PyMOL Python script that loads the backbone (N, CA, C, O; Angstrom):
from pymol import cmd

cmd.read_pdbstr("""\
ATOM      1  N   MET A   1      73.754  95.397 103.959  1.00  0.00           N
ATOM      2  CA  MET A   1      75.050  94.860 103.656  1.00  0.00           C
ATOM      3  C   MET A   1      76.032  95.598 104.627  1.00  0.00           C
ATOM      4  O   MET A   1      76.028  96.816 104.811  1.00  0.00           O
ATOM      5  N   GLU A   2      76.806  94.770 105.177  1.00  0.00           N
ATOM      6  CA  GLU A   2      77.921  95.274 106.106  1.00  0.00           C
ATOM      7  C   GLU A   2      79.282  94.992 105.547  1.00  0.00           C
ATOM      8  O   GLU A   2      79.624  93.862 105.198  1.00  0.00           O
ATOM      9  N   ASN A   3      80.048  96.048 105.473  1.00  0.00           N
ATOM     10  CA  ASN A   3      81.290  95.913 105.086  1.00  0.00           C
ATOM     11  C   ASN A   3      82.221  96.099 106.290  1.00  0.00           C
ATOM     12  O   ASN A   3      81.839  96.805 107.223  1.00  0.00           O
ATOM     13  N   ARG A   4      83.465  95.483 106.322  1.00  0.00           N
ATOM     14  CA  ARG A   4      84.320  95.898 107.540  1.00  0.00           C
ATOM     15  C   ARG A   4      85.691  96.369 106.685  1.00  0.00           C
ATOM     16  O   ARG A   4      85.978  95.754 105.658  1.00  0.00           O
ATOM     17  N   THR A   5      86.382  97.294 107.072  1.00  0.00           N
ATOM     18  CA  THR A   5      87.690  97.977 106.391  1.00  0.00           C
ATOM     19  C   THR A   5      88.587  98.162 107.552  1.00  0.00           C
ATOM     20  O   THR A   5      88.266  97.999 108.729  1.00  0.00           O
ATOM     21  N   LYS A   6      89.829  98.544 107.070  1.00  0.00           N
ATOM     22  CA  LYS A   6      90.840  98.560 108.294  1.00  0.00           C
ATOM     23  C   LYS A   6      90.775  97.744 109.319  1.00  0.00           C
ATOM     24  O   LYS A   6      90.583  98.175 110.455  1.00  0.00           O
ATOM     25  N   GLY A   7      90.945  96.292 109.018  1.00  0.00           N
ATOM     26  CA  GLY A   7      90.643  95.325 110.069  1.00  0.00           C
ATOM     27  C   GLY A   7      89.255  95.274 110.386  1.00  0.00           C
ATOM     28  O   GLY A   7      88.340  95.237 109.563  1.00  0.00           O
ATOM     29  N   SER A   8      89.147  95.274 111.681  1.00  0.00           N
ATOM     30  CA  SER A   8      87.779  95.074 112.203  1.00  0.00           C
ATOM     31  C   SER A   8      87.170  96.474 112.827  1.00  0.00           C
ATOM     32  O   SER A   8      86.042  96.480 113.320  1.00  0.00           O
ATOM     33  N   GLU A   9      87.913  97.554 112.780  1.00  0.00           N
ATOM     34  CA  GLU A   9      87.671  98.701 113.399  1.00  0.00           C
ATOM     35  C   GLU A   9      86.646  99.561 112.784  1.00  0.00           C
ATOM     36  O   GLU A   9      86.075 100.403 113.477  1.00  0.00           O
ATOM     37  N   ILE A  10      86.330  99.393 111.359  1.00  0.00           N
ATOM     38  CA  ILE A  10      85.443 100.302 110.784  1.00  0.00           C
ATOM     39  C   ILE A  10      84.371  99.287 110.085  1.00  0.00           C
ATOM     40  O   ILE A  10      84.744  98.403 109.314  1.00  0.00           O
ATOM     41  N   SER A  11      83.105  99.485 110.402  1.00  0.00           N
ATOM     42  CA  SER A  11      82.033  98.801 109.834  1.00  0.00           C
ATOM     43  C   SER A  11      81.323  99.912 108.814  1.00  0.00           C
ATOM     44  O   SER A  11      81.355 101.130 108.987  1.00  0.00           O
ATOM     45  N   ARG A  12      80.746  99.289 107.833  1.00  0.00           N
ATOM     46  CA  ARG A  12      80.007 100.044 106.797  1.00  0.00           C
ATOM     47  C   ARG A  12      78.752  99.394 106.612  1.00  0.00           C
ATOM     48  O   ARG A  12      78.669  98.199 106.328  1.00  0.00           O
ATOM     49  N   VAL A  13      77.615 100.272 106.789  1.00  0.00           N
ATOM     50  CA  VAL A  13      76.181  99.762 106.229  1.00  0.00           C
ATOM     51  C   VAL A  13      75.460 100.314 105.208  1.00  0.00           C
ATOM     52  O   VAL A  13      75.201 101.490 105.464  1.00  0.00           O
ATOM     53  N   SER A  14      75.024  99.942 104.143  1.00  0.00           N
ATOM     54  CA  SER A  14      74.531 100.478 103.128  1.00  0.00           C
ATOM     55  C   SER A  14      73.035 100.964 103.513  1.00  0.00           C
ATOM     56  O   SER A  14      72.357 100.055 103.993  1.00  0.00           O
ATOM     57  N   THR A  15      72.450 102.090 103.410  1.00  0.00           N
ATOM     58  CA  THR A  15      71.102 102.234 103.282  1.00  0.00           C
ATOM     59  C   THR A  15      70.586 103.113 102.035  1.00  0.00           C
ATOM     60  O   THR A  15      71.338 103.453 101.122  1.00  0.00           O
ATOM     61  N   GLU A  16      69.303 103.423 102.093  1.00  0.00           N
ATOM     62  CA  GLU A  16      68.805 103.867 101.050  1.00  0.00           C
ATOM     63  C   GLU A  16      69.277 105.353 100.681  1.00  0.00           C
ATOM     64  O   GLU A  16      68.972 105.881  99.612  1.00  0.00           O
ATOM     65  N   TYR A  17      70.011 105.946 101.620  1.00  0.00           N
ATOM     66  CA  TYR A  17      70.363 107.304 101.626  1.00  0.00           C
ATOM     67  C   TYR A  17      71.981 107.289 101.542  1.00  0.00           C
ATOM     68  O   TYR A  17      72.543 108.350 101.814  1.00  0.00           O
ATOM     69  N   GLY A  18      72.704 106.268 101.219  1.00  0.00           N
ATOM     70  CA  GLY A  18      74.203 106.286 101.191  1.00  0.00           C
ATOM     71  C   GLY A  18      74.670 105.102 102.246  1.00  0.00           C
ATOM     72  O   GLY A  18      74.149 103.990 102.331  1.00  0.00           O
ATOM     73  N   GLU A  19      75.668 105.556 102.954  1.00  0.00           N
ATOM     74  CA  GLU A  19      76.224 104.388 103.863  1.00  0.00           C
ATOM     75  C   GLU A  19      76.133 105.017 105.320  1.00  0.00           C
ATOM     76  O   GLU A  19      75.955 106.231 105.418  1.00  0.00           O
ATOM     77  N   VAL A  20      76.248 104.250 106.419  1.00  0.00           N
ATOM     78  CA  VAL A  20      76.424 104.579 107.557  1.00  0.00           C
ATOM     79  C   VAL A  20      77.843 103.945 108.163  1.00  0.00           C
ATOM     80  O   VAL A  20      77.920 102.722 108.283  1.00  0.00           O
ATOM     81  N   VAL A  21      78.932 104.770 108.533  1.00  0.00           N
ATOM     82  CA  VAL A  21      80.177 104.096 108.859  1.00  0.00           C
ATOM     83  C   VAL A  21      80.400 104.318 110.209  1.00  0.00           C
ATOM     84  O   VAL A  21      80.219 105.431 110.703  1.00  0.00           O
ATOM     85  N   LEU A  22      80.831 103.224 110.945  1.00  0.00           N
ATOM     86  CA  LEU A  22      81.088 103.289 112.322  1.00  0.00           C
ATOM     87  C   LEU A  22      82.496 102.999 112.617  1.00  0.00           C
ATOM     88  O   LEU A  22      82.982 102.014 112.061  1.00  0.00           O
ATOM     89  N   ASN A  23      83.207 103.681 113.380  1.00  0.00           N
ATOM     90  CA  ASN A  23      84.516 103.315 113.973  1.00  0.00           C
ATOM     91  C   ASN A  23      84.365 102.742 115.246  1.00  0.00           C
ATOM     92  O   ASN A  23      84.248 103.397 116.282  1.00  0.00           O
ATOM     93  N   GLU A  24      84.367 101.308 115.151  1.00  0.00           N
ATOM     94  CA  GLU A  24      84.063 100.605 116.509  1.00  0.00           C
ATOM     95  C   GLU A  24      85.112 100.976 117.704  1.00  0.00           C
ATOM     96  O   GLU A  24      84.813 100.878 118.894  1.00  0.00           O
ATOM     97  N   ALA A  25      86.241 101.366 117.279  1.00  0.00           N
ATOM     98  CA  ALA A  25      87.330 101.561 118.238  1.00  0.00           C
ATOM     99  C   ALA A  25      86.976 102.845 119.080  1.00  0.00           C
ATOM    100  O   ALA A  25      87.327 102.944 120.256  1.00  0.00           O
ATOM    101  N   THR A  26      86.198 103.914 118.362  1.00  0.00           N
ATOM    102  CA  THR A  26      86.137 105.092 118.866  1.00  0.00           C
ATOM    103  C   THR A  26      84.724 105.540 119.104  1.00  0.00           C
ATOM    104  O   THR A  26      84.444 106.561 119.732  1.00  0.00           O
ATOM    105  N   GLY A  27      83.875 104.745 118.586  1.00  0.00           N
ATOM    106  CA  GLY A  27      82.265 104.883 118.654  1.00  0.00           C
ATOM    107  C   GLY A  27      81.696 105.945 117.885  1.00  0.00           C
ATOM    108  O   GLY A  27      80.487 106.174 117.861  1.00  0.00           O
ATOM    109  N   LYS A  28      82.658 106.672 117.183  1.00  0.00           N
ATOM    110  CA  LYS A  28      82.453 107.751 116.194  1.00  0.00           C
ATOM    111  C   LYS A  28      81.596 107.020 114.915  1.00  0.00           C
ATOM    112  O   LYS A  28      81.966 105.956 114.420  1.00  0.00           O
ATOM    113  N   TYR A  29      80.522 107.684 114.513  1.00  0.00           N
ATOM    114  CA  TYR A  29      79.916 107.130 113.152  1.00  0.00           C
ATOM    115  C   TYR A  29      79.690 108.473 112.309  1.00  0.00           C
ATOM    116  O   TYR A  29      79.775 109.585 112.831  1.00  0.00           O
ATOM    117  N   TRP A  30      79.377 108.253 110.880  1.00  0.00           N
ATOM    118  CA  TRP A  30      79.198 109.275 109.950  1.00  0.00           C
ATOM    119  C   TRP A  30      78.239 108.671 109.008  1.00  0.00           C
ATOM    120  O   TRP A  30      77.996 107.466 109.078  1.00  0.00           O
ATOM    121  N   HIS A  31      77.679 109.431 108.129  1.00  0.00           N
ATOM    122  CA  HIS A  31      76.586 109.262 107.168  1.00  0.00           C
ATOM    123  C   HIS A  31      77.537 109.749 105.956  1.00  0.00           C
ATOM    124  O   HIS A  31      78.039 110.866 105.832  1.00  0.00           O
ATOM    125  N   LEU A  32      77.651 108.738 105.170  1.00  0.00           N
ATOM    126  CA  LEU A  32      78.041 109.154 103.788  1.00  0.00           C
ATOM    127  C   LEU A  32      77.187 109.234 102.843  1.00  0.00           C
ATOM    128  O   LEU A  32      76.433 108.261 102.802  1.00  0.00           O
ATOM    129  N   ASN A  33      76.956 110.278 101.812  1.00  0.00           N
ATOM    130  CA  ASN A  33      76.226 110.388 100.742  1.00  0.00           C
ATOM    131  C   ASN A  33      76.535 109.453  99.696  1.00  0.00           C
ATOM    132  O   ASN A  33      77.466 108.666  99.869  1.00  0.00           O
ATOM    133  N   GLU A  34      75.824 109.441  98.559  1.00  0.00           N
ATOM    134  CA  GLU A  34      76.321 108.646  97.549  1.00  0.00           C
ATOM    135  C   GLU A  34      77.593 108.851  96.892  1.00  0.00           C
ATOM    136  O   GLU A  34      78.199 107.893  96.412  1.00  0.00           O
ATOM    137  N   SER A  35      78.029 110.000  96.839  1.00  0.00           N
ATOM    138  CA  SER A  35      79.420 110.332  96.133  1.00  0.00           C
ATOM    139  C   SER A  35      80.603 110.019  97.021  1.00  0.00           C
ATOM    140  O   SER A  35      81.752 109.711  96.702  1.00  0.00           O
ATOM    141  N   ALA A  36      80.016 110.179  98.285  1.00  0.00           N
ATOM    142  CA  ALA A  36      81.451 109.839  99.388  1.00  0.00           C
ATOM    143  C   ALA A  36      81.489 108.384  99.360  1.00  0.00           C
ATOM    144  O   ALA A  36      82.616 107.898  99.462  1.00  0.00           O
ATOM    145  N   THR A  37      80.551 107.615  99.250  1.00  0.00           N
ATOM    146  CA  THR A  37      80.606 106.369  99.335  1.00  0.00           C
ATOM    147  C   THR A  37      81.260 105.881  98.062  1.00  0.00           C
ATOM    148  O   THR A  37      82.123 105.004  98.113  1.00  0.00           O
ATOM    149  N   LEU A  38      80.877 106.421  96.932  1.00  0.00           N
ATOM    150  CA  LEU A  38      81.562 105.996  95.510  1.00  0.00           C
ATOM    151  C   LEU A  38      83.090 106.222  95.804  1.00  0.00           C
ATOM    152  O   LEU A  38      83.902 105.308  95.659  1.00  0.00           O
ATOM    153  N   ALA A  39      83.436 107.460  96.215  1.00  0.00           N
ATOM    154  CA  ALA A  39      84.797 107.602  96.288  1.00  0.00           C
ATOM    155  C   ALA A  39      85.412 106.717  97.156  1.00  0.00           C
ATOM    156  O   ALA A  39      86.435 106.135  96.795  1.00  0.00           O
ATOM    157  N   LEU A  40      84.813 106.492  98.518  1.00  0.00           N
ATOM    158  CA  LEU A  40      85.719 105.600  99.608  1.00  0.00           C
ATOM    159  C   LEU A  40      85.814 104.153  98.820  1.00  0.00           C
ATOM    160  O   LEU A  40      86.803 103.465  99.073  1.00  0.00           O
ATOM    161  N   ASN A  41      84.772 103.614  97.812  1.00  0.00           N
ATOM    162  CA  ASN A  41      84.925 102.393  97.355  1.00  0.00           C
ATOM    163  C   ASN A  41      86.159 102.461  96.422  1.00  0.00           C
ATOM    164  O   ASN A  41      86.929 101.500  96.398  1.00  0.00           O
ATOM    165  N   VAL A  42      86.375 103.517  95.676  1.00  0.00           N
ATOM    166  CA  VAL A  42      87.472 103.612  94.766  1.00  0.00           C
ATOM    167  C   VAL A  42      88.762 103.562  95.550  1.00  0.00           C
ATOM    168  O   VAL A  42      89.697 102.929  95.059  1.00  0.00           O
ATOM    169  N   PHE A  43      88.921 104.193  96.775  1.00  0.00           N
ATOM    170  CA  PHE A  43      90.000 104.166  97.703  1.00  0.00           C
ATOM    171  C   PHE A  43      90.304 102.970  98.215  1.00  0.00           C
ATOM    172  O   PHE A  43      91.462 102.565  98.325  1.00  0.00           O
ATOM    173  N   GLU A  44      89.295 102.339  98.556  1.00  0.00           N
ATOM    174  CA  GLU A  44      89.557 101.088  99.336  1.00  0.00           C
ATOM    175  C   GLU A  44      89.849  99.939  98.305  1.00  0.00           C
ATOM    176  O   GLU A  44      90.120  98.839  98.788  1.00  0.00           O
ATOM    177  N   HIS A  45      89.824 100.068  96.979  1.00  0.00           N
ATOM    178  CA  HIS A  45      90.100  99.150  96.130  1.00  0.00           C
ATOM    179  C   HIS A  45      91.440  99.576  95.507  1.00  0.00           C
ATOM    180  O   HIS A  45      91.838  99.085  94.450  1.00  0.00           O
ATOM    181  N   GLY A  46      92.206 100.619  96.282  1.00  0.00           N
ATOM    182  CA  GLY A  46      93.445 100.815  95.784  1.00  0.00           C
ATOM    183  C   GLY A  46      93.678 101.827  94.729  1.00  0.00           C
ATOM    184  O   GLY A  46      94.757 102.041  94.175  1.00  0.00           O
ATOM    185  N   GLY A  47      92.448 102.484  94.487  1.00  0.00           N
ATOM    186  CA  GLY A  47      92.177 103.663  93.470  1.00  0.00           C
ATOM    187  C   GLY A  47      92.835 104.824  94.085  1.00  0.00           C
ATOM    188  O   GLY A  47      92.959 104.957  95.303  1.00  0.00           O
ATOM    189  N   SER A  48      93.318 105.792  93.064  1.00  0.00           N
ATOM    190  CA  SER A  48      93.986 106.927  93.498  1.00  0.00           C
ATOM    191  C   SER A  48      92.941 108.219  93.469  1.00  0.00           C
ATOM    192  O   SER A  48      91.764 108.020  93.172  1.00  0.00           O
ATOM    193  N   ASP A  49      93.313 109.249  93.717  1.00  0.00           N
ATOM    194  CA  ASP A  49      92.633 110.439  93.697  1.00  0.00           C
ATOM    195  C   ASP A  49      92.050 110.533  92.044  1.00  0.00           C
ATOM    196  O   ASP A  49      90.860 110.637  91.748  1.00  0.00           O
ATOM    197  N   GLU A  50      92.909 110.486  91.311  1.00  0.00           N
ATOM    198  CA  GLU A  50      92.658 110.729  89.951  1.00  0.00           C
ATOM    199  C   GLU A  50      91.708 109.612  89.375  1.00  0.00           C
ATOM    200  O   GLU A  50      90.868 109.855  88.509  1.00  0.00           O
ATOM    201  N   ASP A  51      91.939 108.189  90.006  1.00  0.00           N
ATOM    202  CA  ASP A  51      90.661 107.160  89.604  1.00  0.00           C
ATOM    203  C   ASP A  51      89.619 107.758  90.053  1.00  0.00           C
ATOM    204  O   ASP A  51      88.723 107.820  89.212  1.00  0.00           O
ATOM    205  N   ALA A  52      89.340 108.300  91.208  1.00  0.00           N
ATOM    206  CA  ALA A  52      88.240 108.844  91.821  1.00  0.00           C
ATOM    207  C   ALA A  52      87.694 109.970  90.991  1.00  0.00           C
ATOM    208  O   ALA A  52      86.492 109.953  90.723  1.00  0.00           O
ATOM    209  N   VAL A  53      88.407 110.882  90.586  1.00  0.00           N
ATOM    210  CA  VAL A  53      88.175 111.914  89.708  1.00  0.00           C
ATOM    211  C   VAL A  53      87.394 111.401  88.275  1.00  0.00           C
ATOM    212  O   VAL A  53      86.349 111.906  87.865  1.00  0.00           O
ATOM    213  N   ALA A  54      88.057 110.400  87.674  1.00  0.00           N
ATOM    214  CA  ALA A  54      87.523 109.828  86.663  1.00  0.00           C
ATOM    215  C   ALA A  54      86.262 109.033  86.754  1.00  0.00           C
ATOM    216  O   ALA A  54      85.515 108.928  85.781  1.00  0.00           O
ATOM    217  N   LYS A  55      85.988 108.424  88.005  1.00  0.00           N
ATOM    218  CA  LYS A  55      84.771 107.843  88.345  1.00  0.00           C
ATOM    219  C   LYS A  55      83.667 108.960  88.316  1.00  0.00           C
ATOM    220  O   LYS A  55      82.638 108.885  87.646  1.00  0.00           O
ATOM    221  N   PHE A  56      84.000 109.953  89.090  1.00  0.00           N
ATOM    222  CA  PHE A  56      82.940 111.023  89.131  1.00  0.00           C
ATOM    223  C   PHE A  56      82.628 111.714  87.832  1.00  0.00           C
ATOM    224  O   PHE A  56      81.495 112.073  87.513  1.00  0.00           O
ATOM    225  N   ILE A  57      83.623 111.862  87.165  1.00  0.00           N
ATOM    226  CA  ILE A  57      83.269 112.353  85.551  1.00  0.00           C
ATOM    227  C   ILE A  57      82.274 111.386  85.067  1.00  0.00           C
ATOM    228  O   ILE A  57      81.170 111.764  84.675  1.00  0.00           O
ATOM    229  N   GLU A  58      82.613 110.194  85.081  1.00  0.00           N
ATOM    230  CA  GLU A  58      81.686 108.973  84.382  1.00  0.00           C
ATOM    231  C   GLU A  58      80.316 108.970  85.034  1.00  0.00           C
ATOM    232  O   GLU A  58      79.289 108.957  84.355  1.00  0.00           O
ATOM    233  N   VAL A  59      80.316 108.980  86.332  1.00  0.00           N
ATOM    234  CA  VAL A  59      79.053 108.684  87.172  1.00  0.00           C
ATOM    235  C   VAL A  59      78.113 110.052  86.920  1.00  0.00           C
ATOM    236  O   VAL A  59      77.036 110.043  86.323  1.00  0.00           O
ATOM    237  N   TYR A  60      78.683 111.090  87.440  1.00  0.00           N
ATOM    238  CA  TYR A  60      78.073 112.305  87.482  1.00  0.00           C
ATOM    239  C   TYR A  60      78.041 113.493  86.434  1.00  0.00           C
ATOM    240  O   TYR A  60      77.426 114.558  86.495  1.00  0.00           O
ATOM    241  N   ARG A  61      78.996 112.933  85.327  1.00  0.00           N
ATOM    242  CA  ARG A  61      79.021 113.733  84.039  1.00  0.00           C
ATOM    243  C   ARG A  61      79.247 115.170  84.649  1.00  0.00           C
ATOM    244  O   ARG A  61      78.403 116.015  84.351  1.00  0.00           O
ATOM    245  N   ILE A  62      80.125 115.484  85.339  1.00  0.00           N
ATOM    246  CA  ILE A  62      80.820 116.700  85.595  1.00  0.00           C
ATOM    247  C   ILE A  62      82.180 116.998  84.879  1.00  0.00           C
ATOM    248  O   ILE A  62      82.758 116.081  84.295  1.00  0.00           O
ATOM    249  N   ASP A  63      82.663 118.168  84.909  1.00  0.00           N
ATOM    250  CA  ASP A  63      83.913 118.488  84.199  1.00  0.00           C
ATOM    251  C   ASP A  63      85.134 118.322  85.273  1.00  0.00           C
ATOM    252  O   ASP A  63      85.025 118.535  86.480  1.00  0.00           O
ATOM    253  N   ARG A  64      86.286 117.910  84.613  1.00  0.00           N
ATOM    254  CA  ARG A  64      87.419 117.435  85.554  1.00  0.00           C
ATOM    255  C   ARG A  64      87.773 118.497  86.812  1.00  0.00           C
ATOM    256  O   ARG A  64      88.063 118.158  87.959  1.00  0.00           O
ATOM    257  N   GLU A  65      87.697 119.553  86.417  1.00  0.00           N
ATOM    258  CA  GLU A  65      87.959 120.824  87.564  1.00  0.00           C
ATOM    259  C   GLU A  65      87.020 120.437  88.608  1.00  0.00           C
ATOM    260  O   GLU A  65      87.515 120.141  89.695  1.00  0.00           O
ATOM    261  N   THR A  66      85.799 120.387  88.480  1.00  0.00           N
ATOM    262  CA  THR A  66      84.930 120.306  89.522  1.00  0.00           C
ATOM    263  C   THR A  66      85.159 118.848  90.062  1.00  0.00           C
ATOM    264  O   THR A  66      85.291 118.687  91.275  1.00  0.00           O
ATOM    265  N   ALA A  67      85.203 117.907  89.300  1.00  0.00           N
ATOM    266  CA  ALA A  67      85.590 116.623  90.042  1.00  0.00           C
ATOM    267  C   ALA A  67      86.817 116.614  90.807  1.00  0.00           C
ATOM    268  O   ALA A  67      86.860 116.017  91.883  1.00  0.00           O
ATOM    269  N   HIS A  68      87.877 117.266  90.311  1.00  0.00           N
ATOM    270  CA  HIS A  68      89.091 117.342  91.069  1.00  0.00           C
ATOM    271  C   HIS A  68      88.916 118.078  92.461  1.00  0.00           C
ATOM    272  O   HIS A  68      89.502 117.698  93.475  1.00  0.00           O
ATOM    273  N   GLU A  69      88.153 119.047  92.425  1.00  0.00           N
ATOM    274  CA  GLU A  69      87.782 120.016  93.681  1.00  0.00           C
ATOM    275  C   GLU A  69      87.175 119.116  94.561  1.00  0.00           C
ATOM    276  O   GLU A  69      87.612 118.917  95.695  1.00  0.00           O
ATOM    277  N   ASP A  70      85.995 118.450  94.005  1.00  0.00           N
ATOM    278  CA  ASP A  70      85.311 117.488  94.957  1.00  0.00           C
ATOM    279  C   ASP A  70      86.003 116.422  95.671  1.00  0.00           C
ATOM    280  O   ASP A  70      85.776 116.221  96.864  1.00  0.00           O
ATOM    281  N   ILE A  71      86.955 115.632  94.906  1.00  0.00           N
ATOM    282  CA  ILE A  71      87.678 114.712  95.580  1.00  0.00           C
ATOM    283  C   ILE A  71      88.699 115.127  96.410  1.00  0.00           C
ATOM    284  O   ILE A  71      89.037 114.404  97.347  1.00  0.00           O
ATOM    285  N   THR A  72      89.271 116.243  96.194  1.00  0.00           N
ATOM    286  CA  THR A  72      90.307 116.939  97.107  1.00  0.00           C
ATOM    287  C   THR A  72      89.793 117.079  98.359  1.00  0.00           C
ATOM    288  O   THR A  72      90.375 116.664  99.361  1.00  0.00           O
ATOM    289  N   ALA A  73      88.439 117.796  98.373  1.00  0.00           N
ATOM    290  CA  ALA A  73      87.905 117.996  99.520  1.00  0.00           C
ATOM    291  C   ALA A  73      87.281 116.850 100.325  1.00  0.00           C
ATOM    292  O   ALA A  73      87.267 116.793 101.554  1.00  0.00           O
ATOM    293  N   LEU A  74      86.762 115.939  99.478  1.00  0.00           N
ATOM    294  CA  LEU A  74      86.408 114.706 100.153  1.00  0.00           C
ATOM    295  C   LEU A  74      87.322 113.877 100.740  1.00  0.00           C
ATOM    296  O   LEU A  74      87.073 113.238 101.763  1.00  0.00           O
ATOM    297  N   ARG A  75      88.555 113.841 100.049  1.00  0.00           N
ATOM    298  CA  ARG A  75      89.722 112.990 100.559  1.00  0.00           C
ATOM    299  C   ARG A  75      89.976 113.638 101.896  1.00  0.00           C
ATOM    300  O   ARG A  75      90.095 112.889 102.867  1.00  0.00           O
ATOM    301  N   ALA A  76      90.088 115.129 102.085  1.00  0.00           N
ATOM    302  CA  ALA A  76      90.442 115.599 103.339  1.00  0.00           C
ATOM    303  C   ALA A  76      89.608 115.243 104.398  1.00  0.00           C
ATOM    304  O   ALA A  76      90.083 114.873 105.471  1.00  0.00           O
ATOM    305  N   GLN A  77      88.210 115.333 104.162  1.00  0.00           N
ATOM    306  CA  GLN A  77      87.372 114.761 105.129  1.00  0.00           C
ATOM    307  C   GLN A  77      87.426 113.474 105.617  1.00  0.00           C
ATOM    308  O   GLN A  77      87.432 113.225 106.823  1.00  0.00           O
ATOM    309  N   LEU A  78      87.478 112.424 104.520  1.00  0.00           N
ATOM    310  CA  LEU A  78      87.714 111.152 104.893  1.00  0.00           C
ATOM    311  C   LEU A  78      89.077 110.813 105.669  1.00  0.00           C
ATOM    312  O   LEU A  78      89.146 109.906 106.498  1.00  0.00           O
ATOM    313  N   LYS A  79      90.034 111.546 105.352  1.00  0.00           N
ATOM    314  CA  LYS A  79      91.286 111.472 106.357  1.00  0.00           C
ATOM    315  C   LYS A  79      91.126 111.882 107.647  1.00  0.00           C
ATOM    316  O   LYS A  79      91.632 111.281 108.594  1.00  0.00           O
ATOM    317  N   GLY A  80      90.346 113.029 107.769  1.00  0.00           N
ATOM    318  CA  GLY A  80      90.079 113.474 109.017  1.00  0.00           C
ATOM    319  C   GLY A  80      89.152 112.615 109.944  1.00  0.00           C
ATOM    320  O   GLY A  80      89.177 112.664 111.173  1.00  0.00           O
ATOM    321  N   MET A  81      88.290 111.784 109.150  1.00  0.00           N
ATOM    322  CA  MET A  81      87.532 110.674 109.991  1.00  0.00           C
ATOM    323  C   MET A  81      88.428 109.361 110.078  1.00  0.00           C
ATOM    324  O   MET A  81      88.039 108.397 110.738  1.00  0.00           O
ATOM    325  N   GLY A  82      89.715 109.352 109.349  1.00  0.00           N
ATOM    326  CA  GLY A  82      90.233 108.071 109.789  1.00  0.00           C
ATOM    327  C   GLY A  82      89.841 107.061 108.695  1.00  0.00           C
ATOM    328  O   GLY A  82      90.089 105.870 108.883  1.00  0.00           O
ATOM    329  N   LEU A  83      89.228 107.482 107.533  1.00  0.00           N
ATOM    330  CA  LEU A  83      88.746 106.526 106.574  1.00  0.00           C
ATOM    331  C   LEU A  83      89.637 106.513 105.431  1.00  0.00           C
ATOM    332  O   LEU A  83      89.615 105.463 104.788  1.00  0.00           O
ATOM    333  N   ALA A  84      90.357 107.356 105.052  1.00  0.00           N
ATOM    334  CA  ALA A  84      91.284 107.380 103.656  1.00  0.00           C
ATOM    335  C   ALA A  84      92.669 107.860 103.996  1.00  0.00           C
ATOM    336  O   ALA A  84      93.523 107.956 103.114  1.00  0.00           O
TER     337      ALA A  84
END
""", "prot")
cmd.dss("prot")
cmd.show_as("cartoon", "prot")
cmd.util.cbc("prot")
cmd.orient("prot")
């Protein structure tokens, strides 16, 4: 399944190992693991960092502090990639 985000510049394709994300404008691509894909989905649907933290707690059954640290680091990486 392919998703397009941010207009038509970003394409996402699901694989059995997560997603592959392509920035068609720059030609750069990344592989997102399951947790990065989950967080990106939350962000793309208007969710906040706290919404992503809550989702991580629900899905991965981790404590709030660990989830918050993970989302903070992930948000920074996604921003650096131009995805969040």
